[in-house]
C-alpha positions in Angstrom: -1.9 -37.6 111.5 -1.7 -41.1 110.0 -5.1 -41.3 112.2 -6.8 -38.7 110.6 -6.1 -39.0 107.1 -5.8 -43.6 106.9 -7.7 -45.9 108.4 -6.5 -48.4 110.9 -6.9 -51.4 110.6 -6.7 -54.3 113.4 -6.1 -58.4 113.1 -7.0 -60.8 113.8 -3.9 -62.6 116.6 -2.4 -64.9 115.3 0.9 -66.5 115.8 4.0 -64.0 114.0 6.8 -65.9 112.5 10.2 -64.9 114.2 11.8 -62.9 111.6 14.9 -62.2 111.9 16.1 -58.5 110.9 18.6 -59.8 107.9 15.1 -61.3 106.6 13.2 -57.7 106.6 13.5 -55.7 102.9 12.4 -52.7 102.1 10.3 -51.4 99.3 10.8 -48.5 97.1 12.7 -47.3 100.0 9.7 -46.6 102.2 10.0 -46.6 105.9 8.8 -49.5 107.4 7.8 -48.2 111.0 6.7 -51.1 113.9 3.7 -49.9 116.3 3.8 -51.4 119.4 1.2 -55.1 119.5 -0.6 -56.2 116.5 -1.2 -52.5 115.1 0.7 -51.8 112.1 0.1 -47.8 110.6 0.2 -47.5 106.7 1.9 -44.5 105.2 0.5 -42.2 102.4 1.1 -44.1 99.3 3.3 -41.9 97.0 3.1 -41.5 93.9 5.5 -41.8 90.6 5.4 -37.1 89.5 2.9 -36.4 86.6 5.3 -36.3 83.1 5.4 -32.3 82.1 3.9 -31.3 79.5 6.3 -30.6 76.8 5.4 -26.7 75.1 2.8 -26.6 72.3 4.6 -27.5 68.7 4.1 -24.7 66.4 1.1 -25.9 63.4 3.4 -26.5 60.7 2.9 -25.2 57.4 1.7 -27.6 55.0 3.6 -28.0 51.9 3.7 -26.4 48.7 2.0 -22.9 50.1 3.9 -20.7 49.4 4.5 -22.3 45.8 0.9 -22.7 45.1 0.2 -18.8 45.8 3.0 -17.9 43.4 1.4 -20.2 40.6 -2.4 -18.4 41.5 -0.4 -15.0 41.5 1.3 -16.4 37.7 -2.3 -17.0 36.3 -3.5 -13.8 37.7 -0.8 -12.0 35.8 -1.6 -14.1 32.6 -5.2 -13.4 33.1 -4.3 -9.8 34.0 -1.8 -9.7 30.6 -4.6 -11.5 27.4 -7.1 -9.0 28.8 -4.8 -6.0 28.2 -4.2 -7.6 24.6 -7.9 -8.2 23.6 -8.7 -5.2 25.3 -6.2 -3.6 23.3 -6.9 -5.6 20.4 -10.3 -4.6 19.9 -9.5 -1.5 21.2 -7.6 -0.7 17.6 -9.8 -2.9 15.7 -12.6 -1.1 16.8 -10.4 2.6 15.9 -10.2 0.6 12.8 -13.4 -0.4 11.8 -14.2 3.5 13.1 -11.5 4.5 11.0 -12.1 2.6 7.7 -16.2 3.4 8.0 -15.3 6.9 8.0 -13.2 7.0 5.2 -16.3 4.6 3.5 -18.2 7.4 4.3 -16.1 10.2 3.0 -15.6 8.4 0.2 -19.6 7.9 -0.4 -20.2 11.6 1.3 -17.4 12.8 -1.8 -19.1 10.5 -4.2 -23.3 11.6 -4.1 -21.6 15.2 -3.7 -19.5 14.4 -7.0 -22.6 13.7 -8.3 -24.8 16.1 -7.3 -22.3 19.1 -8.9 -22.5 17.3 -12.2 -26.3 17.5 -12.5 -26.4 20.7 -10.7 -23.8 21.9 -13.7 -25.6 19.7 -16.7 -28.6 21.7 -15.7 -27.0 25.3 -15.3 -25.8 24.4 -18.6 -28.6 23.7 -20.6 -30.4 26.9 -18.4 -28.1 29.1 -20.5 -28.4 28.1 -23.5 -31.5 26.4 -24.7 -33.2 29.7 -24.4 -30.9 30.5 -27.9 -31.5 26.8 -29.3 -33.7 27.0 -32.5 -36.0 25.5 -34.4 -35.9 25.7 -38.1 -38.9 25.1 -40.8 -37.7 25.0 -44.3 -39.7 25.0 -47.3 -38.3 23.8 -50.2 -39.5 22.7 -54.0 -39.2 19.4 -52.4 -41.3 19.9 -49.8 -40.6 21.0 -46.1 -37.2 19.9 -43.8 -36.8 20.8 -39.9 -33.0 20.9 -38.1 -31.5 23.6 -35.7 -31.2 27.2 -35.1 -28.1 28.8 -32.0 -28.4 32.3 -32.3 -25.5 34.0 -32.0 -25.5 37.8 -31.4 -28.2 40.5 -30.9 -28.6 41.3 -34.3 -30.7 38.2 -34.3 -27.8 35.9 -36.0 -28.8 31.6 -36.3 -25.8 29.9 -37.2 -27.4 26.5 -38.8 -25.5 23.9 -41.6 -26.4 24.5 -45.0 -27.3 21.6 -45.6 -30.7 22.6 -43.6 -31.7 25.5 -45.2 -29.8 24.4 -48.8 -33.1 24.8 -51.3 -34.9 27.6 -48.7 -37.5 29.4 -50.4 -39.7 30.5 -46.6 -37.5 29.7 -43.5 -39.3 30.1 -40.0 -38.5 30.3 -36.3 -39.6 28.6 -33.8 -38.0 30.1 -30.5 -38.4 28.4 -27.5 -41.3 30.1 -26.1 -43.0 28.9 -29.0 -43.4 32.1 -30.7 -42.6 32.0 -34.4 -41.1 34.6 -36.7 -39.5 34.9 -39.9 -35.9 34.8 -41.2 -34.0 35.6 -44.1 -30.9 33.5 -45.3 -27.6 36.1 -44.7 -25.4 34.0 -46.3 -23.6 30.0 -46.7 -20.1 28.9 -46.4 -20.7 25.9 -48.3 -17.2 24.1 -47.9 -18.0 23.7 -44.1 -21.8 22.9 -44.5 -22.5 26.1 -42.4 -25.3 29.5 -43.0 -26.5 32.0 -40.9 -30.1 33.0 -41.2 -31.6 36.6 -39.5 -34.3 37.2 -37.4 -35.7 40.2 -35.7 -34.7 41.0 -32.2 -36.7 40.7 -29.7 -36.6 41.4 -25.8 -35.1 39.3 -23.7 -33.5 37.2 -26.6 -31.1 35.3 -25.2 -27.2 34.9 -27.3 -25.1 31.8 -26.9 -20.9 31.7 -25.9 -18.8 30.0 -28.0 -16.2 29.0 -26.5 -13.0 27.5 -27.9 -12.9 23.9 -28.8 -9.5 23.8 -29.0 -9.4 23.1 -25.5 -11.5 19.6 -25.7 -10.4 16.6 -24.3 -11.6 13.1 -25.5 -13.4 12.2 -22.3 -15.0 15.8 -21.7 -18.5 15.6 -20.5 -20.9 17.2 -23.3 -24.3 17.6 -23.9 -26.3 18.2 -27.1 -30.0 20.7 -27.2 -31.9 20.9 -30.8 -34.7 19.3 -32.1 -34.8 15.9 -33.0 -37.4 14.4 -35.5 -39.2 18.1 -34.6 -39.4 17.1 -30.4 -38.1 20.8 -29.6 -36.5 21.8 -26.8 -34.3 18.3 -26.4 -31.6 17.6 -24.3 -28.9 14.6 -24.3 -25.5 14.1 -23.2 -22.3 12.5 -23.9 -18.8 12.5 -23.8 -16.4 13.8 -26.4 -15.6 10.4 -28.2 -12.0 11.4 -30.8 -11.3 14.8 -31.9 -9.6 15.8 -35.4 -11.6 13.3 -37.3 -12.5 13.5 -40.8 -15.8 12.9 -42.5 -17.4 13.2 -45.4 -21.6 13.5 -45.5 -23.3 12.3 -48.2 -24.1 15.4 -50.1 -20.1 15.6 -50.7 -19.6 17.7 -48.2 -15.9 17.1 -46.2 -15.4 18.7 -42.7 -12.4 18.3 -41.4 -11.1 18.3 -37.1 -15.1 17.0 -36.3 -15.3 16.6 -33.1 -17.0 12.9 -32.6 -19.5 12.2 -29.1 -21.2 10.1 -28.4 -23.9 12.1 -26.8 -27.3 11.2 -29.5 -27.8 13.1 -32.5 -31.1 12.4 -34.5 -32.7 14.3 -37.8 -33.8 17.8 -37.2 -30.6 17.6 -34.8 -28.6 19.3 -37.4 -27.2 23.0 -37.0 -28.3 22.9 -33.0 -25.7 23.0 -29.9 -22.3 21.2 -28.9 -21.8 22.6 -25.2 -19.1 21.8 -22.4 -20.9 21.9 -19.0 -20.0 25.9 -18.9 -22.3 26.0 -21.4 -20.4 27.3 -24.1 -20.9 26.8 -27.2 -18.3 24.0 -28.9 -19.4 22.5 -31.9 -22.8 22.0 -33.7 -23.8 18.8 -34.6 -23.7 17.9 -37.9 -24.3 14.3 -38.9 -24.4 10.5 -37.3 -22.3 7.8 -38.8 -24.5 5.4 -40.8 -24.1 1.2 -41.0 -23.8 0.9 -44.5 -25.0 -2.9 -44.3 -28.4 -2.0 -42.2 -29.0 1.9 -44.0 -29.3 2.6 -40.4 -28.1 5.8 -38.0 -25.4 4.2 -35.6 -25.0 4.1 -32.1 -23.2 7.5 -30.8 -21.6 7.5 -33.1 -22.2 11.5 -34.2 -19.9 13.8 -35.1 -20.1 18.0 -34.9 -18.1 21.2 -37.1 -16.1 23.2 -33.9 -16.5 26.4 -32.4 -13.2 27.7 -33.9 -14.0 26.9 -37.3 -17.3 28.1 -36.7 -16.0 31.0 -35.9 -13.9 31.7 -39.1 -17.1 30.9 -40.8 -19.5 33.0 -39.8 -16.0 36.2 -39.9 -16.8 35.3 -43.3 -20.8 35.0 -44.0 -21.1 38.2 -42.0 -18.6 40.2 -44.1 -20.3 39.5 -47.5 
């Protein structure tokens, strides 16, 4: 085996020193084999055993990895919570805004509806009474004077102010349809400044309904219909400004329990109709306050004879 695996070196002959048996040592406990003659065979070298590989060390987790995951989770939860709260607030605000918008819309709609209803009432009231309001053209010894009147029964009786027909020679009535009728004076209640004239009844004649003036309240809407300055079928609107006024006319007549209104009343309105929104006659416009400094009519200070007093006077006049 030694010759097969190792090459044999032959040394040159040279003298060998004498070695005592004790001078031969063993290196690494390897036995030395001495052959015959000068040939020395070497054993194959021995190598130290290879170190056994240690088992692989498992990878160590980075420090703080669990804490980072927990922190990330908390951040995500916080973001989600903030988003949820913001969404809730937005939804609440949207709902509130929607509710406020709905309420505003409902309020505006109600106001619009209320305005429309008031206009409709006014239109219906005027349409109901206006055909019963006439113009009076009275001739006196001093000339002509104009005023208004209201048809109050099917006999053709018309109520007006006494001062409109006072001193009459002829009375001409202009109807709402433009036709003219001659009228005669039936009677007067001078103390209340009221009078009644009569025309011949005609087809489709409209008669005004007399209302209860004692049910009026301050602030109530009223309408005045008449012929101010000879302009026929004129309607103005206002409110009841006050009740139970005591006013004295220029002719010296004092009207007790007069109705004060800011509805425009001008010369020619006297004897016309003051009506409520149900189209009922609640007063007879009679006079406007005069500013004594300028001797001109005061704006928004007009007075009417209450309908309850009118009814009492009519009974007295028509029973004569």
